[in-house]
PASEBA-1860 file (N, C-alpha, C; in nm, 3 decimals):
! residues 219
1> MGNNIVLN> -1.575/-2.576/-2.322/-1.489/-2.509/-2.220/-1.360/-2.509/-2.271 ~ -1.321/-2.568/-2.374/-1.188/-2.574/-2.405/-1.095/-2.686/-2.374 ~ -0.965/-2.682/-2.424/-0.886/-2.794/-2.398/-0.798/-2.781/-2.273 ~ -0.774/-2.903/-2.214/-0.683/-2.908/-2.088/-0.541/-2.850/-2.134 ~ -0.474/-2.786/-2.048/-0.360/-2.725/-2.070/-0.232/-2.760/-1.994 ~ -0.128/-2.794/-2.027/-0.006/-2.808/-1.954/0.103/-2.700/-2.006 ~ 0.139/-2.628/-1.903/0.206/-2.495/-1.920/0.361/-2.504/-1.865 ~ 0.452/-2.475/-1.946/0.603/-2.487/-1.919/0.619/-2.327/-1.893
9> AQTGSGKT> 0.636/-2.307/-1.758/0.659/-2.159/-1.735/0.744/-2.136/-1.597 ~ 0.836/-2.059/-1.602/0.903/-1.996/-1.500/0.830/-1.911/-1.400 ~ 0.858/-1.924/-1.250/0.814/-1.850/-1.175/0.834/-1.688/-1.199 ~ 0.738/-1.608/-1.205/0.750/-1.470/-1.237/0.729/-1.452/-1.399 ~ 0.674/-1.554/-1.446/0.644/-1.535/-1.603/0.492/-1.474/-1.641 ~ 0.420/-1.459/-1.534/0.287/-1.404/-1.554/0.168/-1.504/-1.567 ~ 0.204/-1.621/-1.524/0.131/-1.745/-1.546/-0.002/-1.744/-1.470 ~ 0.007/-1.671/-1.357/-0.110/-1.678/-1.282/-0.231/-1.604/-1.345
17> LGFLIPVL> -0.193/-1.493/-1.418/-0.315/-1.426/-1.500/-0.326/-1.510/-1.610 ~ -0.225/-1.582/-1.655/-0.256/-1.693/-1.765/-0.352/-1.791/-1.761 ~ -0.379/-1.835/-1.640/-0.480/-1.926/-1.602/-0.613/-1.859/-1.534 ~ -0.612/-1.735/-1.467/-0.706/-1.677/-1.411/-0.806/-1.615/-1.502 ~ -0.745/-1.539/-1.624/-0.828/-1.468/-1.714/-0.906/-1.559/-1.787 ~ -0.862/-1.695/-1.836/-0.954/-1.774/-1.923/-1.046/-1.847/-1.831 ~ -1.010/-1.859/-1.704/-1.117/-1.937/-1.620/-1.216/-1.853/-1.582 ~ -1.201/-1.716/-1.549/-1.304/-1.629/-1.504/-1.369/-1.582/-1.613
25> HDYFKTFY> -1.321/-1.561/-1.747/-1.387/-1.540/-1.862/-1.498/-1.663/-1.893 ~ -1.471/-1.776/-1.878/-1.553/-1.881/-1.906/-1.655/-1.896/-1.784 ~ -1.627/-1.865/-1.652/-1.702/-1.869/-1.524/-1.794/-1.754/-1.563 ~ -1.770/-1.648/-1.603/-1.865/-1.556/-1.603/-1.977/-1.575/-1.721 ~ -1.941/-1.642/-1.828/-2.027/-1.663/-1.931/-2.112/-1.792/-1.888 ~ -2.070/-1.879/-1.814/-2.133/-1.987/-1.789/-2.215/-2.001/-1.646 ~ -2.141/-1.969/-1.536/-2.193/-2.013/-1.406/-2.237/-1.884/-1.326 ~ -2.187/-1.762/-1.376/-2.192/-1.649/-1.263/-2.346/-1.616/-1.271
33> NPNINVDY> -2.403/-1.606/-1.131/-2.531/-1.534/-1.116/-2.517/-1.433/-1.007 ~ -2.547/-1.317/-1.061/-2.513/-1.208/-0.950/-2.624/-1.199/-0.855 ~ -2.743/-1.277/-0.866/-2.871/-1.263/-0.782/-2.849/-1.382/-0.648 ~ -2.769/-1.471/-0.659/-2.732/-1.569/-0.565/-2.688/-1.490/-0.428 ~ -2.731/-1.547/-0.335/-2.674/-1.504/-0.202/-2.567/-1.572/-0.167 ~ -2.444/-1.526/-0.193/-2.327/-1.619/-0.168/-2.293/-1.639/0.003 ~ -2.374/-1.561/0.059/-2.345/-1.537/0.209/-2.450/-1.645/0.294 ~ -2.513/-1.729/0.219/-2.619/-1.824/0.272/-2.566/-1.962/0.219
41> NQQGYSTP> -2.561/-2.038/0.306/-2.537/-2.193/0.283/-2.582/-2.283/0.387 ~ -2.673/-2.360/0.353/-2.756/-2.449/0.432/-2.705/-2.580/0.435 ~ -2.624/-2.596/0.327/-2.561/-2.740/0.304/-2.467/-2.793/0.415 ~ -2.380/-2.683/0.477/-2.287/-2.725/0.576/-2.163/-2.722/0.516 ~ -2.137/-2.733/0.364/-2.021/-2.736/0.305/-2.024/-2.655/0.166 ~ -1.907/-2.631/0.114/-1.894/-2.565/-0.014/-1.864/-2.652/-0.122 ~ -1.925/-2.603/-0.245/-1.907/-2.672/-0.361/-1.878/-2.592/-0.465 ~ -1.718/-2.566/-0.470/-1.659/-2.469/-0.537/-1.670/-2.505/-0.676
49> KCLVISPT> -1.653/-2.394/-0.798/-1.644/-2.438/-0.935/-1.498/-2.434/-0.967 ~ -1.411/-2.355/-0.910/-1.270/-2.353/-0.930/-1.185/-2.386/-0.817 ~ -1.111/-2.470/-0.856/-0.991/-2.501/-0.742/-0.866/-2.505/-0.803 ~ -0.788/-2.406/-0.728/-0.638/-2.391/-0.772/-0.548/-2.436/-0.668 ~ -0.459/-2.540/-0.676/-0.387/-2.592/-0.591/-0.233/-2.543/-0.615 ~ -0.173/-2.492/-0.504/-0.025/-2.435/-0.498/0.057/-2.507/-0.389 ~ 0.184/-2.513/-0.419/0.267/-2.568/-0.322/0.270/-2.492/-0.181 ~ 0.271/-2.365/-0.181/0.319/-2.282/-0.062/0.209/-2.181/-0.030
57> RELTVQIE> 0.234/-2.145/0.098/0.148/-2.042/0.163/0.159/-1.909/0.074 ~ 0.285/-1.898/0.035/0.329/-1.759/-0.018/0.244/-1.753/-0.149 ~ 0.263/-1.849/-0.241/0.208/-1.847/-0.370/0.051/-1.872/-0.345 ~ -0.005/-1.919/-0.259/-0.133/-1.919/-0.231/-0.186/-1.760/-0.205 ~ -0.116/-1.702/-0.150/-0.159/-1.568/-0.109/-0.161/-1.477/-0.236 ~ -0.043/-1.495/-0.295/-0.026/-1.415/-0.443/-0.142/-1.449/-0.520 ~ -0.166/-1.572/-0.537/-0.280/-1.614/-0.647/-0.422/-1.533/-0.588 ~ -0.436/-1.559/-0.450/-0.560/-1.473/-0.404/-0.566/-1.336/-0.457
65> RELVKMIF> -0.454/-1.277/-0.427/-0.437/-1.144/-0.433/-0.463/-1.078/-0.590 ~ -0.427/-1.181/-0.684/-0.455/-1.144/-0.809/-0.611/-1.175/-0.844 ~ -0.651/-1.267/-0.785/-0.800/-1.292/-0.793/-0.880/-1.186/-0.749 ~ -0.849/-1.145/-0.635/-0.927/-1.004/-0.577/-0.954/-0.895/-0.664 ~ -0.815/-0.871/-0.737/-0.805/-0.760/-0.824/-0.928/-0.772/-0.942 ~ -0.951/-0.913/-0.979/-1.037/-0.930/-1.081/-1.178/-0.935/-1.045 ~ -1.237/-0.957/-0.926/-1.350/-1.001/-0.900/-1.417/-0.904/-0.780 ~ -1.338/-0.817/-0.744/-1.367/-0.741/-0.631/-1.494/-0.694/-0.603
73> DHNIRFTS> -1.538/-0.657/-0.732/-1.689/-0.581/-0.731/-1.784/-0.670/-0.776 ~ -1.778/-0.803/-0.777/-1.861/-0.880/-0.827/-1.923/-0.983/-0.715 ~ -2.022/-1.051/-0.736/-2.113/-1.119/-0.641/-2.049/-1.253/-0.636 ~ -1.919/-1.280/-0.595/-1.837/-1.405/-0.594/-1.778/-1.426/-0.465 ~ -1.779/-1.533/-0.401/-1.737/-1.570/-0.293/-1.592/-1.665/-0.297 ~ -1.488/-1.622/-0.233/-1.380/-1.676/-0.260/-1.307/-1.719/-0.119 ~ -1.211/-1.806/-0.115/-1.117/-1.811/0.001/-0.967/-1.888/-0.039 ~ -0.888/-1.866/0.057/-0.753/-1.944/0.045/-0.762/-2.031/0.144
81> LFGGMHLE> -0.679/-2.142/0.147/-0.683/-2.251/0.242/-0.510/-2.285/0.261 ~ -0.453/-2.262/0.367/-0.332/-2.295/0.385/-0.303/-2.337/0.544 ~ -0.214/-2.402/0.580/-0.161/-2.417/0.717/-0.110/-2.285/0.774 ~ -0.124/-2.278/0.922/-0.085/-2.176/0.978/-0.186/-2.059/1.012 ~ -0.297/-2.087/0.946/-0.440/-2.011/0.972/-0.516/-2.089/1.054 ~ -0.615/-2.011/1.116/-0.720/-2.054/1.213/-0.800/-2.153/1.136 ~ -0.776/-2.291/1.159/-0.869/-2.386/1.081/-1.016/-2.356/1.105 ~ -1.055/-2.338/1.247/-1.200/-2.293/1.273/-1.277/-2.206/1.178
89> KQMKTLST> -1.182/-2.107/1.151/-1.248/-1.997/1.065/-1.254/-2.029/0.928 ~ -1.168/-2.113/0.879/-1.165/-2.148/0.751/-1.298/-2.265/0.751 ~ -1.323/-2.329/0.830/-1.440/-2.445/0.841/-1.550/-2.355/0.835 ~ -1.577/-2.244/0.909/-1.687/-2.166/0.919/-1.738/-2.108/0.792 ~ -1.623/-2.060/0.732/-1.628/-1.972/0.601/-1.682/-2.105/0.496 ~ -1.645/-2.206/0.496/-1.671/-2.314/0.397/-1.830/-2.375/0.408 ~ -1.844/-2.365/0.550/-1.964/-2.443/0.582/-2.110/-2.335/0.595 ~ -2.068/-2.219/0.606/-2.180/-2.110/0.612/-2.184/-2.000/0.496
97> KQVDFVVA> -2.095/-2.004/0.400/-2.101/-1.925/0.270/-2.091/-2.056/0.161 ~ -2.128/-1.972/0.045/-2.114/-2.050/-0.096/-1.986/-2.000/-0.163 ~ -1.884/-2.087/-0.132/-1.757/-2.033/-0.191/-1.723/-2.100/-0.317 ~ -1.714/-2.026/-0.428/-1.695/-2.059/-0.580/-1.554/-2.087/-0.612 ~ -1.462/-2.003/-0.543/-1.313/-2.014/-0.558/-1.246/-2.036/-0.460 ~ -1.169/-2.149/-0.466/-1.076/-2.197/-0.356/-0.928/-2.195/-0.411 ~ -0.843/-2.150/-0.348/-0.685/-2.136/-0.375/-0.647/-2.207/-0.235 ~ -0.566/-2.312/-0.281/-0.527/-2.402/-0.140/-0.397/-2.459/-0.156
105> CPGRLLDL> -0.339/-2.495/-0.041/-0.201/-2.586/-0.047/-0.274/-2.722/-0.018 ~ -0.221/-2.828/-0.063/-0.269/-2.964/-0.089/-0.303/-3.016/0.073 ~ -0.219/-2.979/0.171/-0.227/-3.045/0.307/-0.345/-2.976/0.381 ~ -0.381/-2.852/0.382/-0.496/-2.815/0.449/-0.612/-2.838/0.351 ~ -0.610/-2.843/0.215/-0.721/-2.889/0.153/-0.761/-3.033/0.185 ~ -0.678/-3.134/0.163/-0.702/-3.255/0.212/-0.773/-3.262/0.358 ~ -0.718/-3.190/0.453/-0.760/-3.188/0.577/-0.918/-3.142/0.581 ~ -0.960/-3.023/0.520/-1.090/-2.994/0.515/-1.190/-3.077/0.420
113> LKRGKLNL> -1.131/-3.141/0.343/-1.213/-3.251/0.268/-1.261/-3.361/0.354 ~ -1.149/-3.420/0.433/-1.180/-3.514/0.525/-1.270/-3.480/0.632 ~ -1.292/-3.341/0.683/-1.384/-3.300/0.773/-1.516/-3.261/0.704 ~ -1.524/-3.282/0.570/-1.651/-3.268/0.518/-1.684/-3.112/0.475 ~ -1.597/-3.033/0.483/-1.632/-2.900/0.460/-1.633/-2.860/0.301 ~ -1.589/-2.943/0.231/-1.578/-2.923/0.075/-1.616/-3.036/0.000 ~ -1.698/-2.999/-0.104/-1.746/-3.114/-0.177/-1.694/-3.072/-0.331 ~ -1.611/-3.155/-0.391/-1.542/-3.125/-0.521/-1.628/-3.175/-0.656
121> SQVKYLVL> -1.748/-3.229/-0.632/-1.822/-3.292/-0.742/-1.865/-3.168/-0.831 ~ -1.853/-3.046/-0.811/-1.915/-2.941/-0.896/-1.778/-2.868/-0.973 ~ -1.653/-2.906/-0.916/-1.558/-2.822/-0.976/-1.539/-2.842/-1.124 ~ -1.530/-2.738/-1.187/-1.532/-2.725/-1.348/-1.395/-2.667/-1.388 ~ -1.328/-2.614/-1.304/-1.185/-2.552/-1.324/-1.074/-2.615/-1.230 ~ -0.985/-2.697/-1.262/-0.878/-2.727/-1.170/-0.740/-2.696/-1.231 ~ -0.669/-2.623/-1.127/-0.543/-2.549/-1.157/-0.443/-2.625/-1.102 ~ -0.345/-2.663/-1.122/-0.217/-2.707/-1.034/-0.101/-2.625/-1.076
129> DEADRMME> -0.062/-2.534/-0.990/0.030/-2.428/-1.001/0.161/-2.496/-0.946 ~ 0.272/-2.466/-1.014/0.393/-2.510/-0.968/0.397/-2.635/-0.932 ~ 0.394/-2.751/-1.023/0.345/-2.885/-0.996/0.482/-2.943/-0.951 ~ 0.581/-2.897/-1.022/0.727/-2.974/-0.983/0.769/-2.929/-0.843 ~ 0.742/-2.812/-0.812/0.758/-2.777/-0.655/0.666/-2.874/-0.548 ~ 0.545/-2.885/-0.603/0.467/-2.992/-0.532/0.517/-3.134/-0.502 ~ 0.572/-3.165/-0.607/0.630/-3.295/-0.593/0.770/-3.282/-0.514 ~ 0.844/-3.188/-0.557/0.977/-3.168/-0.464/0.924/-3.181/-0.308
137> MGFELQLK> 0.814/-3.115/-0.278/0.787/-3.094/-0.129/0.690/-3.225/-0.091 ~ 0.690/-3.328/-0.162/0.641/-3.451/-0.096/0.492/-3.447/-0.117 ~ 0.434/-3.363/-0.195/0.277/-3.360/-0.184/0.204/-3.481/-0.286 ~ 0.295/-3.564/-0.358/0.239/-3.644/-0.460/0.126/-3.747/-0.411 ~ 0.130/-3.794/-0.291/0.018/-3.892/-0.254/-0.090/-3.792/-0.205 ~ -0.069/-3.679/-0.156/-0.185/-3.595/-0.099/-0.278/-3.566/-0.231 ~ -0.203/-3.533/-0.332/-0.266/-3.491/-0.453/-0.348/-3.598/-0.511 ~ -0.293/-3.717/-0.520/-0.372/-3.838/-0.573/-0.479/-3.870/-0.464
145> EIFDDFGL> -0.462/-3.857/-0.344/-0.594/-3.865/-0.272/-0.692/-3.780/-0.287 ~ -0.661/-3.639/-0.306/-0.756/-3.538/-0.312/-0.828/-3.589/-0.482 ~ -0.763/-3.611/-0.584/-0.815/-3.632/-0.712/-0.884/-3.769/-0.717 ~ -0.855/-3.865/-0.649/-0.923/-4.004/-0.631/-1.049/-4.010/-0.554 ~ -1.027/-3.957/-0.417/-1.142/-4.005/-0.319/-1.243/-3.889/-0.294 ~ -1.248/-3.800/-0.346/-1.333/-3.684/-0.302/-1.430/-3.629/-0.421 ~ -1.473/-3.707/-0.518/-1.586/-3.673/-0.590/-1.549/-3.586/-0.731 ~ -1.399/-3.556/-0.746/-1.379/-3.466/-0.844/-1.402/-3.537/-0.973
153> KLREALVM> -1.451/-3.481/-1.063/-1.508/-3.531/-1.209/-1.419/-3.461/-1.308 ~ -1.285/-3.535/-1.324/-1.186/-3.454/-1.400/-1.236/-3.448/-1.550 ~ -1.314/-3.548/-1.590/-1.351/-3.542/-1.727/-1.457/-3.458/-1.772 ~ -1.509/-3.377/-1.669/-1.596/-3.276/-1.700/-1.534/-3.142/-1.651 ~ -1.425/-3.121/-1.623/-1.377/-3.012/-1.570/-1.247/-2.986/-1.686 ~ -1.211/-2.848/-1.680/-1.113/-2.789/-1.754/-0.986/-2.795/-1.650 ~ -0.885/-2.869/-1.683/-0.769/-2.874/-1.605/-0.635/-2.819/-1.663 ~ -0.582/-2.728/-1.590/-0.453/-2.687/-1.634/-0.344/-2.718/-1.516
161> MASATFPA> -0.212/-2.721/-1.575/-0.108/-2.752/-1.478/0.008/-2.663/-1.540 ~ 0.075/-2.595/-1.435/0.191/-2.515/-1.482/0.305/-2.579/-1.404 ~ 0.426/-2.589/-1.464/0.545/-2.632/-1.403/0.667/-2.587/-1.467 ~ 0.785/-2.550/-1.424/0.900/-2.502/-1.467/0.972/-2.600/-1.510 ~ 0.982/-2.744/-1.454/1.033/-2.844/-1.507/0.953/-2.976/-1.512 ~ 0.975/-3.075/-1.561/0.892/-3.199/-1.580/0.968/-3.320/-1.541 ~ 0.994/-3.344/-1.431/1.058/-3.477/-1.387/0.935/-3.589/-1.385 ~ 0.961/-3.720/-1.377/0.884/-3.811/-1.387/0.769/-3.824/-1.324
169> KVMGIARR> 0.767/-3.761/-1.200/0.655/-3.752/-1.099/0.531/-3.655/-1.160 ~ 0.598/-3.546/-1.212/0.512/-3.448/-1.266/0.432/-3.511/-1.406 ~ 0.518/-3.583/-1.473/0.462/-3.634/-1.622/0.364/-3.753/-1.553 ~ 0.376/-3.827/-1.450/0.301/-3.914/-1.402/0.176/-3.853/-1.368 ~ 0.167/-3.749/-1.300/0.046/-3.677/-1.260/-0.038/-3.615/-1.393 ~ 0.042/-3.590/-1.474/-0.018/-3.534/-1.616/-0.097/-3.649/-1.692 ~ -0.027/-3.752/-1.691/-0.083/-3.870/-1.776/-0.215/-3.938/-1.701 ~ -0.190/-3.933/-1.572/-0.293/-4.008/-1.500/-0.419/-3.930/-1.486
177> YIGDHVFI> -0.405/-3.767/-1.478/-0.523/-3.718/-1.444/-0.566/-3.599/-1.537 ~ -0.458/-3.572/-1.635/-0.492/-3.459/-1.730/-0.535/-3.513/-1.867 ~ -0.475/-3.632/-1.902/-0.519/-3.687/-2.035/-0.473/-3.592/-2.153 ~ -0.559/-3.598/-2.254/-0.523/-3.527/-2.382/-0.527/-3.388/-2.339 ~ -0.416/-3.325/-2.380/-0.406/-3.160/-2.346/-0.324/-3.081/-2.443 ~ -0.325/-2.958/-2.451/-0.218/-2.855/-2.520/-0.120/-2.832/-2.437 ~ 0.001/-2.855/-2.489/0.139/-2.814/-2.429/0.155/-2.648/-2.451 ~ 0.192/-2.587/-2.385/0.238/-2.441/-2.405/0.367/-2.412/-2.348
185> QLPKEENA> 0.480/-2.383/-2.397/0.576/-2.340/-2.353/0.622/-2.199/-2.345 ~ 0.630/-2.122/-2.266/0.670/-1.988/-2.243/0.805/-1.953/-2.259 ~ 0.848/-1.857/-2.334/1.010/-1.816/-2.362/1.050/-1.805/-2.227 ~ 1.172/-1.838/-2.213/1.253/-1.799/-2.102/1.288/-1.647/-2.086 ~ 1.334/-1.599/-1.997/1.361/-1.451/-1.984/1.414/-1.388/-2.088 ~ 1.557/-1.455/-2.116/1.607/-1.362/-2.223/1.556/-1.370/-2.353 ~ 1.454/-1.448/-2.378/1.395/-1.451/-2.518/1.246/-1.428/-2.490 ~ 1.220/-1.335/-2.371/1.072/-1.332/-2.369/0.995/-1.239/-2.453
193> TNKNIEQV> 1.053/-1.148/-2.511/0.989/-1.059/-2.610/1.000/-1.104/-2.738 ~ 0.878/-1.133/-2.818/0.871/-1.166/-2.935/0.869/-1.045/-3.022 ~ 0.942/-1.030/-3.135/0.922/-0.908/-3.218/0.810/-0.916/-3.308 ~ 0.752/-1.042/-3.324/0.636/-1.047/-3.425/0.511/-1.016/-3.371 ~ 0.532/-1.001/-3.223/0.379/-0.976/-3.151/0.393/-0.828/-3.117 ~ 0.259/-0.761/-3.151/0.227/-0.624/-3.104/0.225/-0.617/-2.941 ~ 0.279/-0.535/-2.881/0.260/-0.516/-2.757/0.209/-0.382/-2.693 ~ 0.071/-0.372/-2.641/0.007/-0.256/-2.632/-0.024/-0.238/-2.474
201> IKIVSEQE> 0.010/-0.114/-2.414/-0.012/-0.098/-2.286/-0.141/-0.014/-2.267 ~ -0.227/-0.053/-2.195/-0.343/0.045/-2.177/-0.337/0.068/-2.030 ~ -0.360/0.204/-1.971/-0.380/0.244/-1.858/-0.526/0.276/-1.813 ~ -0.583/0.179/-1.725/-0.720/0.198/-1.683/-0.721/0.193/-1.535 ~ -0.863/0.247/-1.497/-0.858/0.242/-1.335/-0.891/0.109/-1.305 ~ -0.897/0.081/-1.157/-0.936/-0.055/-1.125/-1.065/-0.082/-1.150 ~ -1.172/0.014/-1.167/-1.302/-0.031/-1.183/-1.313/-0.080/-1.323 ~ -1.244/-0.015/-1.437/-1.246/-0.028/-1.576/-1.167/-0.153/-1.599
209> KLREIYTI> -1.076/-0.211/-1.519/-0.987/-0.319/-1.542/-1.047/-0.445/-1.606 ~ -1.145/-0.494/-1.538/-1.221/-0.617/-1.589/-1.293/-0.623/-1.704 ~ -1.367/-0.481/-1.712/-1.445/-0.445/-1.839/-1.347/-0.463/-1.969 ~ -1.221/-0.395/-1.937/-1.131/-0.382/-2.046/-1.087/-0.523/-2.095 ~ -1.039/-0.601/-2.002/-1.025/-0.737/-2.029/-1.118/-0.828/-2.116 ~ -1.243/-0.818/-2.068/-1.356/-0.876/-2.159/-1.359/-0.807/-2.278 ~ -1.342/-0.681/-2.311/-1.351/-0.628/-2.410/-1.247/-0.691/-2.523 ~ -1.128/-0.707/-2.499/-1.015/-0.750/-2.552/-1.036/-0.911/-2.583
217> LNA> -1.086/-0.985/-2.484/-1.109/-1.126/-2.500/-1.219/-1.156/-2.620 ~ -1.311/-1.060/-2.618/-1.424/-1.072/-2.704/-1.402/-1.025/-2.837 ~ -1.283/-0.937/-2.849/-1.264/-0.864/-3.008/-1.237/-0.957/-3.103
END
């Protein structure tokens, strides 16, 4: 499945695709089954394969939009979870559909876990986006509860964390839950273009986009 990753990246650096593309690439190779009825779930809860946690509703919606672009014509059920939306509707989706991709804010995620609408024992991809903002917003204890108390098997999952800064609390989360990892630092905006890297722009239709990405990844 690959190495755990800690990514030092600023907002707007393209990091969303930086973690969605490898996750989807591995998911399609390992877990995707086009014949499963994702609209049928008799368990009463969902067991997602991918969990993305972000600090704000706005970022959660942004990540979901990028995900939609990449899987819109595939047999995959996904959902976003954040406060301010109808809790009953989110509970119904999780209890009657088989949701494989969940993008969530910590508070609403924890609420639905406590209500028994999610089971994290099958999570194979865990992404923490803008971890420093989550610490600034006071989500540290909620994250620890999510990681410790709901069956998440971190040793069996690929864990990725993105953060613009690395204060002590972020480093503490990394040490405790990520373990051995590859550290990647994206260049800041003023140095974003590397003259040693050839940059190619391909214009393709929405229907051809995902196929083109897989062709590049498998080259």
